[in-house]
C-alpha positions in Angstrom: 0.0 0.0 0.0 1.2 3.5 -0.8 1.3 6.2 1.8 -0.6 9.4 1.3 2.6 11.2 0.5 3.5 8.6 -2.1 0.1 8.8 -3.7 0.4 12.6 -3.8 3.8 12.3 -5.4 2.5 9.9 -8.1 -0.4 12.1 -8.9 1.7 15.2 -9.1 4.2 13.6 -11.5 1.3 12.2 -13.6 -0.2 15.6 -13.9 3.1 17.1 -14.9 3.7 14.4 -17.6 0.2 15.0 -19.0 1.0 18.7 -19.4 4.7 18.5 -20.4 5.0 15.2 -22.2 2.0 14.6 -24.5 2.6 12.7 -27.7 3.1 15.8 -29.8 5.9 17.0 -27.5 7.5 13.5 -27.4 7.6 13.5 -31.2 9.0 17.0 -31.3 11.8 16.2 -28.9 12.6 13.0 -30.8 13.5 15.1 -33.8 15.9 17.5 -31.9 19.6 17.0 -31.4 19.4 17.4 -27.6 16.4 15.1 -27.2 15.0 16.9 -24.2 13.5 20.3 -23.2 15.7 22.3 -20.8 12.6 24.2 -19.5 11.0 20.9 -18.5 14.3 19.7 -17.0 14.3 22.9 -14.9 10.7 22.2 -13.8 11.6 18.7 -12.8 14.4 20.1 -10.7 12.1 22.7 -9.1 9.7 20.0 -8.1 12.6 18.1 -6.4 12.3 15.2 -8.8 15.9 15.2 -10.2 17.2 15.2 -6.6 14.7 12.6 -5.4 17.4 10.0 -4.5 20.0 12.6 -3.4 20.4 13.0 0.4 19.1 16.3 1.9 22.7 17.3 2.9 23.4 17.6 -0.9 20.3 19.5 -1.8 18.1 16.5 -2.6 15.0 14.9 -1.1 16.5 11.8 0.4 13.7 9.6 -0.9 13.8 5.9 -1.5 13.4 3.6 -4.4 9.6 3.3 -3.9 9.3 7.0 -4.6 11.8 6.8 -7.5 9.7 3.9 -8.9 6.5 5.9 -8.8 8.2 8.8 -10.7 9.5 6.4 -13.3 6.1 4.8 -13.7 4.6 8.2 -14.7 7.5 8.9 -17.0 7.2 5.5 -18.6 3.6 6.0 -19.3 4.4 9.3 -21.1 7.7 8.2 -22.7 9.3 11.3 -21.3 12.2 12.5 -23.3 14.8 13.6 -20.7 18.1 12.5 -19.2 16.4 11.4 -16.0 17.5 7.8 -15.9 21.1 8.6 -16.7 21.5 11.6 -14.4 18.9 11.5 -11.6 19.0 7.7 -11.2 22.2 6.0 -12.5 24.7 8.8 -11.9 23.2 9.6 -8.5 23.3 5.9 -7.5 26.9 5.4 -8.5 28.1 8.6 -6.7 26.3 7.5 -3.6 27.8 4.0 -3.9 31.3 5.2 -4.4 31.1 7.3 -1.3 33.6 10.0 -2.4 32.8 13.0 -0.3 34.6 15.5 -2.5 32.9 14.3 -5.7 29.5 14.1 -4.0 29.7 17.6 -2.6 30.8 19.0 -6.0 28.3 17.2 -8.2 25.2 16.0 -6.3 23.9 19.5 -5.5 24.4 20.6 -9.1 22.5 17.5 -10.3 19.6 18.2 -7.8 19.4 21.8 -9.1 19.2 20.6 -12.7 22.5 22.4 -13.5 24.6 19.3 -14.5 23.7 16.4 -16.8 25.9 13.3 -16.1 25.9 9.8 -17.3 27.7 6.5 -16.6 29.6 4.6 -19.3 29.4 0.9 -18.2 28.3 -1.2 -21.1 30.8 -2.5 -23.7 30.4 -4.1 -27.1 28.7 -7.4 -26.6 27.8 -6.9 -22.9 25.3 -4.6 -21.2 26.8 -5.6 -17.9 30.4 -7.0 -18.5 31.8 -9.1 -15.8 35.2 -7.6 -16.3 35.2 -4.5 -18.4 38.0 -4.3 -21.0 38.4 -0.5 -20.6 41.9 0.0 -19.1 43.3 2.7 -16.8 46.9 3.5 -16.0 48.6 6.2 -13.9 50.8 8.6 -15.7 52.4 10.3 -12.8 50.0 13.3 -12.7 46.7 11.4 -13.0 45.0 8.6 -14.9 44.6 7.7 -18.5 41.8 5.6 -20.0 41.6 3.5 -23.1 38.7 1.4 -24.5 35.3 1.6 -25.9 32.0 2.1 -24.1 28.6 1.7 -25.9 24.9 2.3 -25.3 25.9 5.2 -23.1 22.7 7.0 -22.1 22.5 10.7 -23.2 26.1 10.7 -24.3 25.6 13.6 -26.7 24.5 16.0 -24.0 26.4 14.8 -20.9 28.5 17.3 -19.2 30.5 14.6 -17.3 31.0 10.9 -17.9 31.6 8.3 -15.2 33.6 5.6 -16.9 33.9 2.1 -15.4 36.9 -0.2 -15.5 37.5 -3.6 -14.0 38.2 -2.2 -10.5 37.4 1.6 -10.5 35.3 4.5 -11.7 36.7 7.6 -13.3 35.3 11.0 -14.2 35.9 12.2 -17.7 35.1 15.6 -19.2 33.3 15.6 -22.6 36.0 17.8 -24.1 38.9 15.7 -22.8 41.6 15.1 -25.5 41.5 11.6 -27.0 37.7 11.2 -26.3 35.3 10.6 -29.2 31.6 10.7 -28.5 29.5 9.2 -31.2 25.7 9.2 -31.4 24.1 5.8 -32.0 21.1 5.2 -34.2 18.9 3.1 -32.0 15.4 1.6 -32.1 14.1 3.9 -29.3 14.4 7.5 -30.5 12.9 8.8 -27.2 16.0 8.0 -25.3 19.4 9.0 -26.7 22.4 6.6 -26.6 26.0 7.0 -27.7 29.4 5.4 -27.9 32.6 6.6 -26.3 36.0 5.8 -27.8 38.7 6.5 -25.3 42.3 6.8 -26.5 44.6 7.6 -23.6 42.0 10.0 -22.2 42.9 12.0 -19.1 40.6 11.0 -16.2 40.1 11.6 -12.5 39.7 8.7 -10.1 36.4 8.7 -8.1 36.4 6.8 -4.9 39.2 4.3 -4.2 40.9 2.3 -7.0 39.8 -1.1 -5.8 36.2 -0.8 -4.7 34.7 0.7 -7.9 33.4 -2.6 -9.2 31.2 -3.3 -6.2 29.9 0.3 -6.3 29.0 -0.1 -10.0 27.1 -3.3 -9.3 25.2 -1.7 -6.5 24.4 1.3 -8.6 23.2 -0.8 -11.6 21.0 -2.9 -9.3 19.4 0.2 -7.8 18.9 1.7 -11.2 17.4 -1.6 -12.4 14.8 -1.2 -9.6 13.8 2.2 -11.0 13.8 0.8 -14.5 11.2 -1.7 -13.4 8.9 1.2 -12.6 9.3 2.6 -16.1 8.6 -0.8 -17.6 5.5 -1.3 -15.5 4.2 2.2 -16.2 4.8 1.8 -20.0 3.0 -1.6 -19.9 0.0 -0.1 -18.0 -0.3 2.7 -20.5 0.0 0.3 -23.5 -2.7 -1.9 -22.0 -5.0 1.0 -21.4 -4.5 2.4 -24.9 -5.4 -1.1 -26.3 -8.5 -1.6 -24.2 -9.8 1.9 -24.8 -9.5 1.4 -28.6 -11.1 -2.0 -28.3 -14.1 -0.4 -26.6 -14.6 2.3 -29.3 -13.5 0.6 -32.6 -16.5 -0.8 -34.3 -16.6 -3.7 -36.8 -19.8 -5.3 -38.1 -21.7 -3.0 -35.8 -20.0 -4.2 -32.7 -17.0 -3.0 -30.6 -14.0 -5.2 -31.4 -13.5 -5.7 -27.7 -16.6 -7.9 -27.7 -15.0 -10.4 -30.0 -13.5 -13.3 -28.1 -10.0 -13.2 -29.6 -9.6 -9.5 -28.8 -11.3 -9.9 -25.4 -8.8 -12.6 -24.4 -5.9 -10.6 -25.7 -6.9 -7.6 -23.6 -7.4 -9.8 -20.5 -3.9 -11.2 -21.0 -2.5 -7.7 -21.3 -4.1 -6.6 -18.1 -2.7 -9.6 -16.3 0.8 -8.9 -17.6 0.7 -5.2 -16.8 -0.8 -5.5 -13.4 1.8 -8.2 -12.5 4.6 -6.1 -13.7 3.4 -3.2 -11.6 3.1 -5.4 -8.5 6.6 -6.9 -9.1 8.1 -3.4 -9.6 6.6 -2.0 -6.4 7.5 -5.1 -4.4 11.2 -5.0 -5.4 11.4 -1.3 -4.7 10.0 -1.8 -1.2 12.4 -4.8 -0.7 15.4 -2.6 -1.5 14.2 0.2 0.8 13.8 -2.3 3.6 17.2 -3.9 2.8 15.5 -7.3 2.5 17.9 -10.3 2.3 16.1 -11.6 -0.9 16.1 -8.3 -2.7 18.7 -9.2 -5.4 17.0 -12.5 -6.3 13.6 -10.7 -6.4 15.1 -8.0 -8.6 16.6 -10.6 -11.0 13.3 -12.4 -11.4 11.3 -9.2 -11.6 13.6 -7.6 -14.3 13.3 -10.7 -16.5 9.5 -10.7 -16.1 8.9 -7.0 -16.5 11.2 -6.7 -19.5 9.2 -9.4 -21.3 5.8 -8.2 -20.0 6.4 -4.7 -21.4 7.4 -6.1 -24.8 4.5 -8.5 -24.9 1.9 -5.8 -23.9 3.3 -3.3 -26.4 3.4 -5.8 -29.2 -0.2 -6.9 -28.5 -1.3 -3.3 -28.3 -0.2 -2.9 -31.9 -2.2 -6.0 -32.8 -5.3 -4.7 -31.2 -5.0 -1.5 -33.2 -4.7 -3.4 -36.4 -3.2 -1.7 -39.4 -2.9 1.8 -37.8 -0.8 0.4 -35.0 2.1 -0.2 -37.5 2.1 3.3 -38.9 4.6 6.0 -37.9 1.7 8.4 -37.2 0.3 6.2 -34.4 2.1 6.2 -31.0 1.7 2.4 -30.5 5.1 1.6 -32.0 6.9 4.1 -29.7 6.0 1.9 -26.7 7.3 -1.2 -28.4 10.5 0.5 -29.2 11.0 1.7 -25.6 10.1 -1.8 -24.4 12.6 -3.6 -26.5 15.3 -1.1 -25.5 14.5 -1.3 -21.8 14.7 -5.1 -22.1 18.4 -4.9 -23.1 19.5 -1.8 -21.2 20.8 -3.4 -17.9 20.9 -7.0 -19.0 18.5 -9.1 -21.1 15.9 -11.4 -19.5 18.2 -14.5 -20.0 21.0 -12.7 -18.1 18.7 -11.9 -15.2 17.3 -15.4 -15.0 20.8 -16.8 -14.9 21.6 -14.4 -12.1 18.5 -15.5 -10.2 19.6 -19.2 -10.4 23.1 -18.3 -9.3 21.8 -16.3 -6.3 19.5 -19.1 -5.2 22.2 -21.7 -5.6 24.5 -19.6 -3.5 21.9 -19.5 -0.7 21.3 -23.2 -0.7 
């Protein structure tokens, strides 16, 4: 059950998304180079949403993952075009996990105020969550130098600071650093920008200690995955509602198509998938906030389920809409594109199922 404050937060964000992220605005931002609206970003900061996970000492709200999940649900329903996942969630989580007081004091207040867009470069070619990143770092007497390739970097084109992971540590890299190439990727989901970093002896600054970075990265990715569950559940719920609303109003042979058994059963299945995804997302968020001992196993299972549920519901929504669901002018395909991208972003369903098995075996 949500508290009154949590319900108020969910309603406030839903109202904001209805005003600031309608379909027309999403399509407009998809066509821009930046991919987001700075005015809306400032409004999110003013409402305290960018600093939701940031402790109060650094200008944030100090909220938990339940609250972050509720915000991501609303943003997922609207397909908000903004660097929220990369900056407010992933970057914030990694800075908190690294526990570097200097970096936290210099960056987190600026993130909370909407003044700094940051992102984390963790994925590498062939692996969304590489066990041992191939990107290398070496000390040059005055600092550190990085070499390697990072891909599927969220909002790489607009980031004002990159946090780049290696096998053991995390480094801060400036976008204008010599030897750094930032390439924009052409991806399925145009509502969320991604890019590739090619690092050739790039100067970098160590964040945290040189031997605890890997554990911090895993913690940050897990907490970000919890928030991503909220987005997937919110997107699935919206896709289901769009399909059922259409099934109630689209007439064939003098009857609403929702009265036909095949469509009726499809809509019922979509409801089950979407509601189950929502329950799983909220359960895992609460488990992390409570530091439950089974939270990682629950997350692995929920991430596998929610990824597939969002894809299934979005694909079935297109089927319910028939021919128009496949056209560029209709928003149905935008949800399927986001669903397929989300399903790969932090590990595909097979990766999460394998992790679940490994966690359960370790406990037995």
